[in-house]
N, C-alpha and C positions, 0 to 999 in steps of 0.2 A: 522598429516600433517597440516602445517600452511595454513591458507586461506589467498589469497591475492585477490585484486580487479580482477586481471587478471584471476586467477584460478576459481573464483567465476564466472566470465563471461563466461569461457570456459564451465563449468559445466551447466550454464543456458542454453547455446546454445545446448548442448546435451539434456537437459531435455525438450526444446522447439521445437526441430527440426521438430516435427510432428504437431505442432500447440497447441491450446488450448484443453484440456481435463481434466477430473477430475484427471487423473494419472499425467499429466505433472504439474498441479498446486500443486498437493501434493509433488511432486519431488521439485518444486521451493520452496515450504514452508519449507520442510525439509532441503534444501540448505541454506536458510536465518537463520534458527535456528542454523546451524552448524557455519555460519559465525559470528553470534552474540555470540557463545561460545568461539570463537577463540579470545584470547587477543591480538595477533598480529594484526588480522583485526580491532578489536575495537580501537586499539591504532594507527594504521597508516592510517586507512581509515575513521573511523567514529568520533573519538574523536578530539578535538581541533578546531572544526569548531564553528565560532560564528555567528549568524544572524546579519544584513541581508546578504544574503536573507535566508528565512526559508527554501527554497527547493533549492537543489544542484543536478543537474544531473551530476553523477559521470562517467557514461558511457551510450551510446546509440548504439545498435548493428545495423550496417548499413545493414545487410541482413535480420534479423528477426524482427528488429524494437523495441525490448524490451529495457527497460531503468532501470538503477540501479540508485536510488535517496537516498540522505541523506536529512531528514527533521529535522529541529532545531527549537524548539519551546521554548521561554523563557516566563515563567509565565503561566497564565491560557489561554486557547484557546478552544472555543467551535465551533464546526462545525455542520452545518445543515445536514440533510439526502441528500445524493447524490449518483450518481452512477459514473462510469468512462467511460461513454459514450459507444463507441463500444469496449472496451477492458476491461481487468481484471486487478486486482493488488493484491499483497502479502504484507502485513504490517509486518514489524518485530520491536518489541520494543526493542531498544538498552538501553535505560536509561529512568527512569520515569514511569509513568503508563498511560495508555489511557483506559478510560471507553467508550467502543464501543456498539453502538446500531444498531441492525440489524432491517430493516424495510421490510415490504410487500407492494407491489404495489396493492392498491385496485381500482384504475382506472388509466389506461395508459394515458400518454400524448397524446392529440390529438385536432385538430381544434384550435390550439393556447392556449390550456389550459394545465397547468401542470399536471404531473402525481400526484396522491394523495397516501399517504403512511400511514401505522399504524405500530406501534412498535410491534415487534415479540420476541425480545431477548436482554438482556443486559449483558455484560461480560466485565472483566477487562484483559487487555493485560498487563503483567509484563515482566520485562527484561527477555530476551531470548524467549519470545513467539513469534510465527508468525501465521498469519491467512490469508487464501486465500479467495479473493472476486471474484468469477467468472464475466463474462461479464453480466451486468444487475443487479448485486446485489447492493442493496441500504443499506448504512450503515451511521452512524454519529459518529464522535470522540468527546470525552470531555477530555480535559487535565486540570487538576487542579493545576498543576505545570509544571516546565520545563521538556521537554522530548526530547529525541533523537531517530528517527526511521530510519530503512533501508526499503525502499519501491521499490519493483520491479514491473514495469508495463508493459503490454503486447505492449503498444504503449506509446509514450511521451505524457502524458495527457495535457501538454501545448498546444498541437496542435490539439485536438480534441473537438467536441462539446458534451456537457453533456445534459442529460435530465432534463428539468425544473421540479423541484419537490416541494411539499408542504405537510405538515402534515394534514391528515384528521381531521375534527373537531369531 
């Protein structure tokens, strides 16, 4: 069956109808991988976009609040450790590679001080891979070349505050 933006959003609504859980995020992750393997979806929804902007919100669900986004990065792009504030995200690697680092909070943000984190794991997302980051997960992407990502967010991260984070010495 061909994946379209509409069919993906319908399937995401079903997966997320009961909110965030390990099961719902795994279902979203699986749906993202299926979309990335579908040549029709890749051609009609993901490819052919050029920056700016680097981030395009393709769909925002009016009831559940989740977003489907395309992220287009040309050349190298290094991101610092971050969370998604009060929500989760699933990253799907459409083209190129992203070296992702997971971080553990060793001191929560408090009293105007940022959270301190230390690295726990590093891995590479390759085309067709998807990874779920539950609410509160801290990670950092490194892209050494141009990349295209499909990202699903529990809430539009353009509209949420994120935790200030610094790397522990």
